[in-house]
C-alpha positions in Angstrom: 85.2 119.9 103.7 87.3 122.9 103.5 88.3 122.7 100.0 84.8 121.3 99.2 83.1 124.6 100.2 86.0 126.4 98.3 85.0 124.5 95.2 81.3 125.2 95.6 81.9 129.1 96.1 84.3 128.7 93.3 81.2 127.0 91.2 78.9 129.8 92.3 81.2 132.3 91.2 81.8 130.5 88.1 77.6 130.3 87.4 77.7 134.2 88.4 80.0 135.2 85.7 77.7 132.8 83.0 74.3 134.2 84.0 76.1 138.1 84.2 77.1 137.1 80.1 73.9 136.1 79.3 71.8 139.3 81.2 69.5 137.2 83.8 67.1 138.8 85.5 63.9 137.7 87.7 64.4 135.8 91.3 64.0 132.3 92.3 65.3 129.9 95.1 66.8 126.4 93.6 68.0 123.7 95.7 70.7 120.7 94.2 71.1 117.4 95.5 73.8 114.7 94.4 74.9 111.6 95.8 78.2 111.6 98.0 79.4 108.9 96.8 79.2 106.5 93.6 81.5 103.4 92.9 82.0 101.8 89.6 83.2 98.1 89.1 86.5 97.8 87.6 84.5 95.8 84.1 82.4 98.8 83.7 82.8 101.2 80.7 80.6 103.9 81.7 79.1 105.8 84.5 75.6 107.5 85.3 76.1 110.9 87.7 72.7 111.9 88.7 71.6 115.0 89.9 68.3 116.2 91.1 66.9 119.8 91.8 63.9 121.4 93.1 63.1 125.4 92.1 60.8 127.6 93.8 59.4 131.1 92.1 61.5 130.4 89.1 60.3 130.3 85.1 58.8 127.1 84.2 61.7 127.2 81.3 64.2 124.6 81.9 67.3 125.7 83.5 70.5 125.4 82.4 72.6 122.1 83.8 76.2 122.6 83.9 78.6 120.0 85.3 82.5 120.7 86.4 84.9 117.8 87.7 87.6 118.5 90.3 91.1 116.9 90.9 93.4 117.4 93.9 95.3 119.5 91.9 92.9 121.2 88.8 89.7 121.6 88.0 87.7 121.2 84.8 84.7 122.7 82.9 83.0 119.6 81.6 79.5 120.5 80.3 78.7 124.3 80.5 76.0 123.8 79.4 77.7 122.5 76.4 80.0 119.7 76.8 83.6 120.0 75.8 84.3 116.2 75.1 80.6 114.7 73.6 82.0 111.6 73.1 83.2 111.2 76.6 80.9 113.1 78.3 76.9 113.4 77.5 74.3 115.0 79.8 70.7 113.3 80.0 67.2 114.4 81.1 65.8 111.6 83.0 62.9 113.5 83.9 61.5 116.9 84.5 63.6 117.8 87.6 66.4 115.1 87.2 69.6 114.9 85.0 72.4 112.7 84.7 75.8 112.9 83.2 76.9 110.1 81.7 80.6 109.3 81.4 81.7 106.8 78.4 85.0 105.0 77.9 85.4 105.4 81.8 88.9 104.9 83.4 90.7 104.8 86.8 91.8 108.0 85.7 88.4 109.4 86.0 87.8 109.2 89.7 87.2 112.3 90.8 84.8 115.2 92.4 81.9 116.0 90.1 79.9 118.8 90.6 76.4 119.0 89.3 75.1 123.0 88.6 71.4 124.3 88.1 70.9 127.9 86.9 67.7 129.8 85.4 69.0 132.1 83.2 66.1 134.4 83.1 66.3 135.5 87.1 68.8 137.2 88.8 68.3 136.0 92.0 71.6 134.8 93.9 69.9 131.6 94.8 68.8 130.7 91.3 71.8 129.0 90.3 73.2 126.6 92.7 75.5 123.5 92.9 75.5 120.1 95.3 77.6 119.0 97.9 79.5 116.8 94.6 79.6 113.2 93.9 83.3 111.5 94.6 83.1 108.9 91.9 85.9 106.1 92.4 86.1 103.0 90.1 88.1 100.0 91.4 91.3 99.0 89.8 91.5 95.9 87.5 95.2 94.8 88.4 94.6 95.0 92.0 91.9 92.1 92.3 94.0 90.4 89.7 97.0 90.6 91.8 95.2 89.9 94.8 93.2 86.5 93.3 97.1 85.9 92.0 98.4 85.7 95.4 96.2 83.6 96.5 96.5 81.1 93.7 100.5 81.2 94.7 100.0 81.0 98.3 97.6 78.3 98.1 100.0 76.4 95.5 102.8 76.8 97.9 100.8 75.6 100.5 100.1 72.5 99.1 103.9 72.0 98.0 104.7 72.6 101.5 102.2 69.8 102.5 103.1 67.5 100.1 107.1 67.8 100.6 106.7 67.3 104.3 104.3 64.2 103.8 107.0 62.6 101.7 109.6 63.4 104.2 107.7 61.9 106.8 106.8 59.0 105.0 110.4 58.1 104.4 111.9 58.7 107.5 108.8 56.1 108.9 109.6 53.6 106.2 113.4 53.9 107.0 112.8 53.2 110.5 110.4 50.3 109.7 113.0 48.9 107.3 115.5 49.0 109.8 113.7 47.6 112.7 112.7 44.8 109.9 116.2 44.0 109.5 116.8 44.4 113.3 114.3 41.4 114.1 115.4 39.6 111.1 119.0 39.6 112.4 117.8 38.8 116.1 115.4 35.8 114.8 118.6 34.3 112.7 120.7 34.5 115.6 118.1 33.2 117.5 117.8 30.1 115.1 121.4 29.6 115.1 121.6 29.7 118.9 119.0 26.9 119.2 120.3 24.7 116.5 123.7 24.8 119.2 121.8 24.0 122.1 119.9 21.5 120.1 123.4 20.2 118.9 124.8 20.5 121.9 122.5 18.3 123.8 122.3 15.5 121.0 125.8 15.6 121.7 125.7 15.2 125.7 122.9 12.7 125.4 125.0 10.5 123.4 127.9 10.9 125.3 125.8 9.6 128.2 124.8 6.6 126.2 128.4 5.8 125.9 129.6 6.2 129.0 126.5 4.1 130.4 127.3 1.1 128.1 130.9 1.4 129.0 129.7 1.2 132.7 127.7 -1.6 132.6 129.6 -4.3 130.9 129.2 -7.9 133.2 131.8 -8.8 135.1 131.5 -12.4 134.2 133.2 -11.7 130.8 136.5 -10.8 132.7 136.6 -13.7 135.1 135.9 -15.9 131.8 138.7 -14.7 130.2 141.2 -15.0 133.7 140.3 -18.7 134.0 141.0 -19.4 130.4 144.5 -17.9 130.5 145.1 -19.7 133.5 
């Protein structure tokens, strides 16, 4: 706020000098109002800064409208009252007590503090020349938005890539486990089949052996007796 007050004092001194050089006489009271802040989109090519004033006890003639611009380390006289660069800056009267400064070819470098001054040249009153509190104009940078959007897109793509790779790894591991489990179950089934075949073969062999033993043990005794009798 201290720097703004210094700017206003400097502007008042500048207006005093302008009116002194004109030879102003008389008295009146002027009040100037400006919007404190104004923001322009990055796609905007022009900006319109408004300035409204009220005058009491002043002549009915139109006042002089002056515009100044302040940067952190320097200031510029834009329109005092003629604009230095008419292609870049233009002053318009939207109504009897309202003026505006049009800034063409708006860039980020045009972000600054803009003061509007109103001066009645035919009055020597110290209140006949006043400035507003200034309008802080800022323009958004295009590359900041683009970089932010690019970072969002890149982050999203990286997240999707990570999810895809993670999913593929999980599926691959599950597939290997399923194949190993299937192979083990197949081997177990084959072993069970072989073991069952062996058991069946062993049972058949044992059954045949039992049958042969039974046939041998149950041969009739008279056959032996007949043989013996005949030999005698």
